[in-house]
All heavy atoms as an XYZ file, in Angstrom:
717
protein
N     188.305   -101.206    -98.287
C     188.168    -99.912    -98.928
C     187.103   -100.041   -100.014
O     187.062   -101.013   -100.739
C     189.499    -99.493    -99.543
C     189.428    -98.178   -100.239
S     191.020    -97.501   -100.686
C     191.754    -97.325    -99.080
N     186.253    -99.003   -100.112
C     185.236    -99.046   -101.140
C     185.285    -97.792   -102.001
O     185.810    -96.746   -101.585
C     183.856    -99.256   -100.537
C     183.413    -98.214    -99.559
C     182.092    -98.645    -98.924
C     181.275    -97.435    -98.567
N     179.985    -97.755    -98.034
N     184.721    -97.918   -103.181
C     184.713    -96.809   -104.130
C     183.838    -95.676   -103.614
O     182.824    -95.907   -102.951
C     184.215    -97.286   -105.486
N     184.249    -94.455   -103.926
C     183.458    -93.273   -103.589
C     182.272    -93.170   -104.550
O     182.383    -93.538   -105.724
C     184.308    -92.016   -103.709
C     185.528    -91.919   -102.791
C     186.356    -90.688   -103.159
C     185.107    -91.876   -101.341
N     181.174    -92.630   -104.055
C     180.048    -92.383   -104.951
C     180.334    -91.116   -105.756
O     181.254    -90.349   -105.454
C     178.726    -92.294   -104.189
C     178.703    -91.168   -103.161
O     179.248    -90.080   -103.426
O     178.116    -91.382   -102.089
N     179.541    -90.904   -106.791
C     179.823    -89.789   -107.708
C     179.771    -88.432   -107.009
O     180.582    -87.553   -107.301
C     178.856    -89.812   -108.892
C     179.277    -88.853   -109.974
C     178.582    -89.084   -111.303
O     177.947    -90.126   -111.491
O     178.695    -88.186   -112.154
N     178.861    -88.255   -106.057
C     178.777    -86.978   -105.333
C     180.062    -86.717   -104.552
O     180.555    -85.585   -104.519
C     177.567    -86.969   -104.403
N     180.613    -87.743   -103.943
C     181.870    -87.598   -103.192
C     183.035    -87.289   -104.118
O     183.924    -86.509   -103.771
C     182.163    -88.867   -102.390
O     181.145    -89.102   -101.453
N     183.026    -87.894   -105.295
C     184.090    -87.647   -106.270
C     184.015    -86.201   -106.764
O     185.030    -85.502   -106.831
C     184.002    -88.638   -107.445
C     184.303    -90.051   -106.948
C     184.952    -88.244   -108.565
C     183.977    -91.149   -107.935
N     182.809    -85.735   -107.073
C     182.623    -84.346   -107.524
C     183.090    -83.371   -106.447
O     183.766    -82.383   -106.733
C     181.159    -84.095   -107.932
C     180.891    -82.617   -108.158
C     180.815    -84.902   -109.181
N     182.775    -83.654   -105.191
C     183.212    -82.798   -104.083
C     184.733    -82.801   -103.960
O     185.345    -81.754   -103.730
C     182.565    -83.255   -102.778
N     185.348    -83.965   -104.121
C     186.811    -84.070   -104.029
C     187.482    -83.302   -105.158
O     188.483    -82.605   -104.940
C     187.237    -85.528   -104.050
N     186.947    -83.404   -106.350
C     187.528    -82.709   -107.503
C     187.519    -81.197   -107.290
O     188.444    -80.503   -107.708
C     186.772    -83.083   -108.795
C     187.121    -84.514   -109.200
C     187.106    -82.133   -109.934
C     186.309    -85.036   -110.356
N     186.521    -80.702   -106.607
C     186.431    -79.256   -106.349
C     187.624    -78.755   -105.542
O     188.007    -77.595   -105.664
C     185.125    -78.936   -105.624
N     188.224    -79.636   -104.738
C     189.371    -79.229   -103.922
C     190.711    -79.519   -104.603
O     191.760    -79.243   -104.040
C     189.321    -79.942   -102.567
O     189.600    -81.319   -102.722
N     190.675    -80.075   -105.810
C     191.892    -80.414   -106.542
C     192.118    -79.418   -107.674
O     191.196    -78.734   -108.109
C     191.790    -81.834   -107.112
C     191.617    -82.952   -106.089
C     191.323    -84.269   -106.802
C     192.846    -83.075   -105.214
N     193.343    -79.365   -108.169
C     193.706    -78.429   -109.235
C     193.578    -79.098   -110.604
O     194.424    -79.901   -110.981
C     195.143    -77.956   -109.053
C     195.394    -77.210   -107.773
C     196.876    -76.890   -107.632
C     197.175    -76.324   -106.264
N     198.610    -76.243   -106.018
N     192.497    -78.784   -111.318
C     192.312    -79.192   -112.712
C     192.162    -80.696   -112.931
O     192.357    -81.178   -114.044
C     193.434    -78.632   -113.582
C     193.517    -77.120   -113.559
C     194.705    -76.573   -114.324
O     195.400    -77.334   -115.007
O     194.944    -75.363   -114.202
N     191.808    -81.451   -111.915
C     191.518    -82.871   -112.092
C     190.090    -83.013   -112.580
O     189.222    -82.209   -112.250
C     191.708    -83.633   -110.784
C     193.144    -83.771   -110.385
C     193.889    -82.873   -109.680
C     194.014    -84.858   -110.675
N     195.160    -83.334   -109.506
C     195.270    -84.552   -110.103
C     193.865    -86.071   -111.349
C     196.363    -85.423   -110.200
C     194.949    -86.925   -111.440
C     196.186    -86.598   -110.875
N     189.848    -84.066   -113.378
C     188.517    -84.354   -113.890
C     188.161    -85.801   -113.584
O     189.051    -86.644   -113.398
C     188.462    -84.142   -115.402
C     188.755    -82.721   -115.820
C     188.707    -82.568   -117.331
O     189.043    -83.475   -118.069
N     188.273    -81.399   -117.779
N     186.873    -86.088   -113.560
C     186.390    -87.457   -113.422
C     186.023    -87.937   -114.817
O     185.055    -87.480   -115.415
C     185.192    -87.497   -112.475
C     184.665    -88.882   -112.218
C     185.502    -89.892   -111.773
C     183.323    -89.166   -112.406
C     185.025    -91.168   -111.520
C     182.820    -90.433   -112.153
C     183.682    -91.433   -111.710
N     186.862    -88.831   -115.367
C     186.713    -89.281   -116.755
C     186.788    -90.798   -116.800
O     187.771    -91.394   -116.341
C     187.837    -88.697   -117.645
C     187.712    -89.190   -119.072
C     187.861    -87.185   -117.585
N     185.765    -91.422   -117.328
C     185.799    -92.870   -117.526
C     186.067    -93.658   -116.262
O     186.807    -94.640   -116.302
N     185.505    -93.225   -115.152
C     185.662    -93.958   -113.900
C     186.959    -93.720   -113.159
O     187.308    -94.472   -112.252
N     187.693    -92.675   -113.538
C     188.979    -92.386   -112.887
C     189.178    -90.876   -112.762
O     188.556    -90.098   -113.484
C     190.129    -92.984   -113.689
N     190.058    -90.482   -111.851
C     190.508    -89.098   -111.783
C     191.596    -88.932   -112.834
O     192.466    -89.792   -112.972
C     191.061    -88.769   -110.399
C     190.115    -88.885   -109.219
C     190.824    -88.467   -107.934
C     188.868    -88.054   -109.425
N     191.545    -87.836   -113.558
C     192.507    -87.645   -114.636
C     192.946    -86.191   -114.698
O     192.147    -85.277   -114.500
C     191.866    -88.046   -115.969
C     192.796    -87.945   -117.142
C     192.167    -88.458   -118.414
O     192.018    -89.686   -118.551
O     191.806    -87.626   -119.267
N     194.239    -86.025   -114.961
C     194.788    -84.677   -115.154
C     195.834    -84.732   -116.247
O     196.649    -85.649   -116.300
C     195.413    -84.157   -113.858
C     195.902    -82.718   -113.951
C     196.307    -82.175   -112.593
C     196.783    -80.747   -112.671
N     197.131    -80.207   -111.351
N     195.800    -83.711   -117.105
C     196.772    -83.604   -118.197
C     197.775    -82.499   -117.866
O     197.386    -81.422   -117.433
C     196.063    -83.306   -119.504
C     195.101    -84.413   -119.925
C     194.377    -84.070   -121.199
C     193.315    -85.092   -121.529
N     193.780    -86.367   -121.924
N     199.028    -82.802   -118.069
C     200.116    -81.856   -117.825
C     200.837    -81.595   -119.144
O     201.007    -82.508   -119.958
C     201.127    -82.448   -116.835
C     200.566    -82.729   -115.469
C     199.926    -83.926   -115.197
C     200.697    -81.798   -114.448
C     199.420    -84.193   -113.926
C     200.193    -82.044   -113.190
C     199.557    -83.247   -112.930
N     201.301    -80.372   -119.331
C     202.105    -80.017   -120.502
C     203.371    -79.336   -120.000
O     203.318    -78.420   -119.176
C     201.337    -79.083   -121.461
C     202.213    -78.706   -122.646
C     200.048    -79.732   -121.938
N     204.507    -79.794   -120.512
C     205.815    -79.283   -120.106
C     206.526    -78.668   -121.304
O     206.063    -78.782   -122.438
C     206.653    -80.424   -119.515
C     206.002    -81.051   -118.311
C     205.137    -82.133   -118.454
C     206.207    -80.538   -117.045
C     204.511    -82.695   -117.355
C     205.589    -81.087   -115.936
C     204.737    -82.180   -116.096
N     207.648    -78.047   -121.068
C     208.399    -77.416   -122.164
C     209.014    -78.439   -123.109
O     209.203    -78.157   -124.292
C     209.488    -76.497   -121.620
C     208.931    -75.227   -120.998
C     210.013    -74.291   -120.577
N     210.784    -74.918   -119.502
C     211.817    -74.381   -118.894
N     212.235    -73.187   -119.257
N     212.421    -75.006   -117.916
N     209.359    -79.624   -122.579
C     210.011    -80.622   -123.418
C     209.890    -82.008   -122.771
O     209.327    -82.149   -121.680
C     211.486    -80.255   -123.632
C     212.223    -80.031   -122.314
O     212.134    -80.831   -121.392
N     212.924    -78.904   -122.221
N     210.414    -82.999   -123.444
C     210.334    -84.380   -122.972
C     211.057    -84.580   -121.647
O     210.571    -85.286   -120.762
C     210.911    -85.323   -124.033
C     210.977    -86.750   -123.575
C     209.821    -87.514   -123.471
C     212.191    -87.332   -123.244
C     209.876    -88.835   -123.036
C     212.254    -88.646   -122.819
C     211.097    -89.399   -122.720
N     212.215    -83.959   -121.495
C     212.999    -84.141   -120.270
C     212.219    -83.666   -119.048
O     212.194    -84.343   -118.011
C     214.369    -83.426   -120.381
C     215.103    -83.451   -119.052
C     215.211    -84.079   -121.466
N     211.548    -82.523   -119.154
C     210.742    -82.044   -118.027
C     209.562    -82.978   -117.751
O     209.247    -83.258   -116.593
C     210.233    -80.630   -118.302
C     211.304    -79.583   -118.160
C     210.769    -78.173   -118.307
O     209.527    -77.980   -118.337
O     211.597    -77.251   -118.386
N     208.924    -83.466   -118.798
C     207.803    -84.398   -118.619
C     208.284    -85.679   -117.949
O     207.647    -86.185   -117.009
C     207.158    -84.708   -119.967
N     209.412    -86.194   -118.402
C     209.960    -87.418   -117.824
C     210.373    -87.210   -116.370
O     210.114    -88.049   -115.504
C     211.157    -87.902   -118.650
C     211.799    -89.204   -118.202
C     210.802    -90.349   -118.250
C     213.010    -89.495   -119.068
N     210.990    -86.077   -116.077
C     211.387    -85.775   -114.699
C     210.182    -85.726   -113.770
O     210.219    -86.263   -112.658
N     209.096    -85.100   -114.228
C     207.881    -85.044   -113.418
C     207.291    -86.439   -113.248
O     206.829    -86.804   -112.166
C     206.867    -84.095   -114.065
C     205.636    -83.901   -113.236
C     205.661    -83.078   -112.116
C     204.457    -84.541   -113.561
C     204.528    -82.897   -111.341
C     203.315    -84.371   -112.791
C     203.348    -83.541   -111.680
N     207.325    -87.224   -114.296
C     206.799    -88.591   -114.220
C     207.566    -89.399   -113.172
O     206.961    -90.161   -112.409
C     206.887    -89.259   -115.591
C     206.102    -90.540   -115.667
S     205.761    -91.183   -117.332
C     207.163    -90.744   -118.287
N     208.857    -89.222   -113.097
C     209.656    -89.912   -112.085
C     209.254    -89.446   -110.682
O     209.114    -90.261   -109.761
C     211.172    -89.705   -112.333
C     211.995    -90.192   -111.156
C     211.592    -90.413   -113.615
N     209.035    -88.144   -110.509
C     208.586    -87.634   -109.209
C     207.235    -88.233   -108.821
O     207.028    -88.615   -107.663
C     208.471    -86.113   -109.248
C     209.797    -85.389   -109.327
C     209.581    -83.887   -109.397
O     208.831    -83.331   -108.595
N     210.216    -83.240   -110.353
N     206.328    -88.341   -109.777
C     205.031    -88.974   -109.519
C     205.241    -90.429   -109.107
O     204.597    -90.919   -108.178
C     204.104    -88.879   -110.757
C     202.864    -89.761   -110.581
C     203.712    -87.442   -111.019
N     206.169    -91.098   -109.763
C     206.467    -92.488   -109.427
C     206.969    -92.651   -108.005
O     206.563    -93.576   -107.291
N     207.824    -91.760   -107.558
C     208.363    -91.826   -106.196
C     207.252    -91.606   -105.173
O     207.124    -92.357   -104.203
C     209.513    -90.806   -106.012
C     209.919    -90.700   -104.550
C     210.709    -91.191   -106.875
N     206.435    -90.578   -105.388
C     205.322    -90.290   -104.473
C     204.345    -91.464   -104.445
O     203.851    -91.857   -103.387
C     204.612    -88.972   -104.890
C     203.282    -88.799   -104.182
C     205.510    -87.787   -104.621
N     204.086    -92.035   -105.602
C     203.160    -93.165   -105.703
C     203.688    -94.393   -104.980
O     202.945    -95.083   -104.281
C     202.913    -93.505   -107.173
O     202.391    -92.395   -107.853
N     204.958    -94.653   -105.147
C     205.571    -95.825   -104.509
C     205.523    -95.693   -102.994
O     205.253    -96.671   -102.283
C     207.005    -95.999   -104.994
C     207.682    -97.248   -104.486
C     207.031    -98.548   -104.945
O     206.324    -98.571   -105.971
O     207.230    -99.568   -104.249
N     205.756    -94.506   -102.478
C     205.694    -94.292   -101.033
C     204.307    -94.580   -100.486
O     204.157    -94.991    -99.336
C     206.100    -92.858   -100.678
C     207.583    -92.603   -100.833
C     207.932    -91.175   -100.481
C     209.421    -90.945   -100.659
N     209.798    -89.552   -100.396
N     203.278    -94.357   -101.303
C     201.891    -94.607   -100.885
C     201.424    -96.005   -101.281
O     200.296    -96.388   -101.000
C     200.965    -93.558   -101.507
C     201.097    -92.214   -100.839
C     200.313    -91.155   -101.593
N     200.214    -89.911   -100.837
C     201.218    -89.093   -100.613
N     202.411    -89.354   -101.088
N     201.046    -87.992    -99.909
N     202.272    -96.733   -101.997
C     201.925    -98.059   -102.503
C     200.612    -98.008   -103.294
O     199.727    -98.839   -103.155
C     201.831    -99.073   -101.361
O     201.746   -100.377   -101.888
N     200.506    -96.973   -104.122
C     199.318    -96.782   -104.956
C     199.805    -96.201   -106.275
O     200.369    -95.108   -106.302
C     198.338    -95.840   -104.263
C     197.007    -95.788   -104.931
N     196.251    -96.910   -105.165
C     196.290    -94.744   -105.413
C     195.124    -96.557   -105.756
N     195.134    -95.244   -105.920
N     199.613    -96.917   -107.356
C     200.287    -96.584   -108.605
C     199.314    -96.136   -109.690
O     198.360    -96.849   -110.002
C     201.098    -97.797   -109.065
C     202.028    -98.261   -107.996
N     201.729    -99.316   -107.157
C     203.211    -97.775   -107.559
C     202.708    -99.474   -106.281
N     203.612    -98.546   -106.505
N     199.571    -94.964   -110.273
C     198.696    -94.414   -111.308
C     198.998    -95.003   -112.677
O     200.007    -95.671   -112.889
C     199.053    -92.933   -111.291
C     200.513    -92.933   -110.952
C     200.674    -94.052   -109.958
N     198.101    -94.710   -113.611
C     198.375    -94.952   -115.018
C     199.008    -93.669   -115.541
O     198.490    -92.572   -115.302
C     197.083    -95.249   -115.774
C     196.415    -96.522   -115.324
C     195.084    -96.765   -116.027
O     194.774    -96.094   -117.033
O     194.345    -97.629   -115.550
N     200.140    -93.800   -116.202
C     200.859    -92.650   -116.740
C     200.980    -92.809   -118.250
O     201.437    -93.852   -118.731
C     202.252    -92.555   -116.126
C     202.321    -92.455   -114.606
C     203.759    -92.583   -114.127
C     201.704    -91.155   -114.134
N     200.567    -91.775   -119.008
C     200.641    -91.791   -120.459
C     201.456    -90.591   -120.903
O     201.056    -89.447   -120.680
C     199.236    -91.721   -121.072
C     198.338    -92.826   -120.608
C     197.458    -92.613   -119.557
C     198.376    -94.071   -121.213
C     196.626    -93.621   -119.115
C     197.547    -95.090   -120.770
C     196.667    -94.875   -119.720
N     202.595    -90.846   -121.545
C     203.507    -89.776   -121.925
C     203.734    -89.778   -123.422
O     204.035    -90.810   -124.015
C     204.843    -89.955   -121.199
C     205.916    -89.026   -121.720
O     206.915    -89.495   -122.231
N     205.715    -87.738   -121.602
N     203.591    -88.602   -124.042
C     203.969    -88.381   -125.427
C     204.709    -87.058   -125.468
O     204.126    -86.008   -125.174
C     202.751    -88.340   -126.378
C     203.196    -88.048   -127.806
C     201.971    -89.637   -126.312
N     205.987    -87.133   -125.758
C     206.900    -86.001   -125.804
C     206.753    -85.109   -124.572
O     207.220    -85.476   -123.503
C     206.771    -85.214   -127.118
C     207.773    -84.081   -127.210
C     209.141    -84.347   -127.144
C     207.363    -82.763   -127.297
C     210.073    -83.317   -127.178
C     208.287    -81.725   -127.341
C     209.635    -82.005   -127.276
O     210.547    -80.993   -127.307
N     206.101    -83.952   -124.688
C     206.048    -83.020   -123.552
C     204.711    -83.082   -122.805
O     204.446    -82.251   -121.951
C     206.299    -81.586   -124.020
C     205.176    -81.039   -124.881
O     204.515    -81.779   -125.600
N     204.979    -79.734   -124.829
N     203.895    -84.076   -123.113
C     202.578    -84.203   -122.489
C     202.531    -85.450   -121.616
O     203.047    -86.497   -121.979
C     201.491    -84.264   -123.554
C     201.394    -82.985   -124.370
C     200.381    -83.134   -125.484
C     200.336    -81.901   -126.337
N     201.445    -81.786   -127.243
N     201.886    -85.305   -120.464
C     201.719    -86.428   -119.540
C     200.285    -86.412   -119.029
O     199.799    -85.378   -118.566
C     202.689    -86.304   -118.355
C     202.536    -87.350   -117.258
C     202.919    -88.735   -117.762
C     203.365    -86.969   -116.042
N     199.625    -87.538   -119.131
C     198.298    -87.706   -118.550
C     198.419    -88.683   -117.394
O     199.015    -89.755   -117.541
C     197.288    -88.243   -119.585
O     197.218    -87.324   -120.679
C     195.907    -88.410   -118.968
N     197.874    -88.298   -116.252
C     197.877    -89.141   -115.053
C     196.433    -89.558   -114.794
O     195.542    -88.715   -114.746
C     198.444    -88.387   -113.828
C     198.407    -89.266   -112.591
C     199.855    -87.892   -114.105
N     196.212    -90.869   -114.643
C     194.878    -91.408   -114.326
C     194.977    -92.180   -113.023
O     195.867    -93.002   -112.844
C     194.383    -92.347   -115.420
C     193.912    -91.616   -116.661
C     193.352    -92.543   -117.720
N     192.328    -93.453   -117.257
C     191.033    -93.179   -117.171
N     190.596    -91.972   -117.473
N     190.175    -94.088   -116.763
N     194.026    -91.890   -112.134
C     194.008    -92.525   -110.822
C     192.690    -93.249   -110.608
O     191.618    -92.659   -110.743
C     194.174    -91.470   -109.725
C     195.417    -90.596   -109.791
C     195.340    -89.495   -108.748
C     196.652    -91.436   -109.587
N     192.780    -94.513   -110.289
C     191.635    -95.301   -109.846
C     192.189    -96.454   -109.025
O     193.381    -96.768   -109.093
C     190.802    -95.815   -111.024
O     191.528    -96.757   -111.781
N     191.317    -97.058   -108.245
C     191.733    -98.194   -107.424
C     191.176    -99.443   -108.084
O     189.964    -99.693   -108.050
C     191.217    -98.035   -105.979
O     191.720    -96.794   -105.465
C     191.697    -99.170   -105.100
N     192.055   -100.199   -108.718
C     191.637   -101.338   -109.521
C     190.943   -102.414   -108.693
O     190.030   -103.078   -109.193
C     192.832   -101.901   -110.294
C     193.445   -100.888   -111.213
N     192.845   -100.478   -112.386
C     194.578   -100.160   -111.112
C     193.588    -99.570   -112.980
N     194.651    -99.348   -112.223
N     191.336   -102.573   -107.436
C     190.721   -103.597   -106.578
C     189.218   -103.391   -106.400
O     188.485   -104.359   -106.219
C     191.365   -103.616   -105.185
C     192.818   -104.042   -105.216
O     193.279   -104.544   -106.264
O     193.498   -103.874   -104.194
N     188.778   -102.143   -106.407
C     187.357   -101.849   -106.213
C     186.710   -101.305   -107.488
O     185.537   -100.941   -107.481
C     187.116   -100.872   -105.038
C     187.600   -101.454   -103.743
C     187.721    -99.526   -105.316
N     187.496   -101.211   -108.555
C     187.017   -100.731   -109.844
C     186.344    -99.362   -109.738
O     185.230    -99.154   -110.213
C     186.078   -101.756   -110.486
C     186.774   -103.070   -110.766
C     185.860   -104.103   -111.410
O     184.670   -103.808   -111.654
O     186.361   -105.203   -111.663
N     187.033    -98.446   -109.063
C     186.507    -97.098   -108.922
C     187.501    -96.182   -108.246
O     188.650    -96.542   -108.000
N     187.047    -94.989   -107.948
C     187.870    -93.982   -107.280
C     187.662    -94.099   -105.777
O     186.530    -94.204   -105.306
C     187.490    -92.562   -107.768
C     188.225    -91.497   -106.985
C     187.775    -92.429   -109.263
N     188.773    -94.091   -105.032
C     188.723    -94.168   -103.573
C     189.477    -92.983   -102.976
O     190.086    -92.188   -103.696
C     189.363    -95.473   -103.059
O     190.770    -95.443   -103.362
C     188.723    -96.709   -103.671
N     189.468    -92.924   -101.656
C     190.230    -91.881   -100.954
C     191.720    -91.973   -101.284
O     192.413    -90.952   -101.280
C     190.018    -91.982    -99.441
C     188.671    -91.471    -98.987
C     188.468    -89.982    -99.233
O     189.444    -89.209    -99.244
O     187.307    -89.591    -99.435
N     192.222    -93.179   -101.576
C     193.633    -93.320   -101.951
C     193.932    -92.512   -103.208
O     195.000    -91.911   -103.330
C     193.984    -94.791   -102.185
C     194.057    -95.616   -100.920
C     194.301    -97.077   -101.220
C     195.756    -97.319   -101.543
N     196.096    -98.751   -101.614
N     192.996    -92.494   -104.142
C     193.198    -91.746   -105.380
C     193.172    -90.244   -105.138
O     193.993    -89.511   -105.678
C     192.118    -92.139   -106.398
C     192.151    -93.622   -106.703
O     193.201    -94.104   -107.166
O     191.141    -94.301   -106.447
N     192.235    -89.808   -104.314
C     192.141    -88.384   -103.983
C     193.411    -87.941   -103.252
O     193.975    -86.884   -103.555
C     190.881    -88.105   -103.143
C     190.841    -86.654   -102.687
C     189.615    -88.458   -103.937
N     193.887    -88.744   -102.328
C     195.107    -88.439   -101.583
C     196.304    -88.336   -102.527
O     197.113    -87.422   -102.417
C     195.349    -89.510   -100.512
C     196.649    -89.293    -99.773
O     196.799    -88.237    -99.120
O     197.536    -90.175    -99.843
N     196.418    -89.271   -103.452
C     197.543    -89.231   -104.396
C     197.429    -88.020   -105.319
O     198.434    -87.376   -105.621
C     197.616    -90.536   -105.185
C     198.792    -90.674   -106.143
C     200.138    -90.406   -105.456
C     198.786    -92.066   -106.774
N     196.226    -87.682   -105.754
C     196.038    -86.486   -106.593
C     196.515    -85.239   -105.846
O     197.209    -84.390   -106.425
C     194.574    -86.348   -107.009
N     196.170    -85.135   -104.581
C     196.632    -83.986   -103.791
C     198.152    -83.950   -103.691
O     198.769    -82.889   -103.801
C     196.024    -84.039   -102.380
C     194.591    -83.639   -102.341
C     194.071    -83.490   -100.903
N     192.652    -83.188   -100.941
C     191.696    -84.019   -100.560
N     191.990    -85.192   -100.065
N     190.431    -83.665   -100.645
N     198.762    -85.107   -103.489
C     200.224    -85.178   -103.395
C     200.871    -84.789   -104.726
O     201.889    -84.083   -104.740
C     200.644    -86.582   -102.981
N     200.293    -85.225   -105.831
C     200.832    -84.878   -107.142
C     200.722    -83.365   -107.367
O     201.632    -82.747   -107.915
C     200.105    -85.681   -108.249
C     200.506    -87.162   -108.149
C     200.432    -85.113   -109.638
C     199.670    -88.093   -108.995
N     199.624    -82.771   -106.923
C     199.467    -81.319   -107.067
C     200.532    -80.536   -106.302
O     200.793    -79.385   -106.630
C     198.078    -80.877   -106.606
C     197.008    -81.112   -107.652
O     197.357    -81.342   -108.841
O     195.814    -81.040   -107.305
N     201.131    -81.136   -105.301
C     202.173    -80.456   -104.518
C     203.563    -80.549   -105.154
O     204.494    -79.894   -104.682
C     202.207    -81.012   -103.097
C     200.964    -80.744   -102.250
C     201.087    -81.459   -100.902
C     200.748    -79.254   -102.058
N     203.711    -81.374   -106.190
C     205.030    -81.523   -106.818
C     205.408    -80.274   -107.610
O     204.601    -79.534   -108.070
C     205.035    -82.750   -107.749
C     204.857    -84.089   -107.060
C     204.772    -85.206   -108.094
C     206.025    -84.352   -106.115
């Protein structure tokens, strides 16, 4: 598997909901009503990620969650990241 070039990443982001290409990764920020909702969503992301054997970086502070996707083996964004972003958007 190899990293996508920037043009491919920009094209992929156009088909995703509010994802951005930041610092070499796909990133999306979520805001919930409270910590419990943020934590519940984080667990759902974890389950979807585990099924794909592809694990995001998750940053949680109270009701905010930032999800970052990159493929560490290739030090960039791959189709695995785009696929996981799409799956997260369906939650």
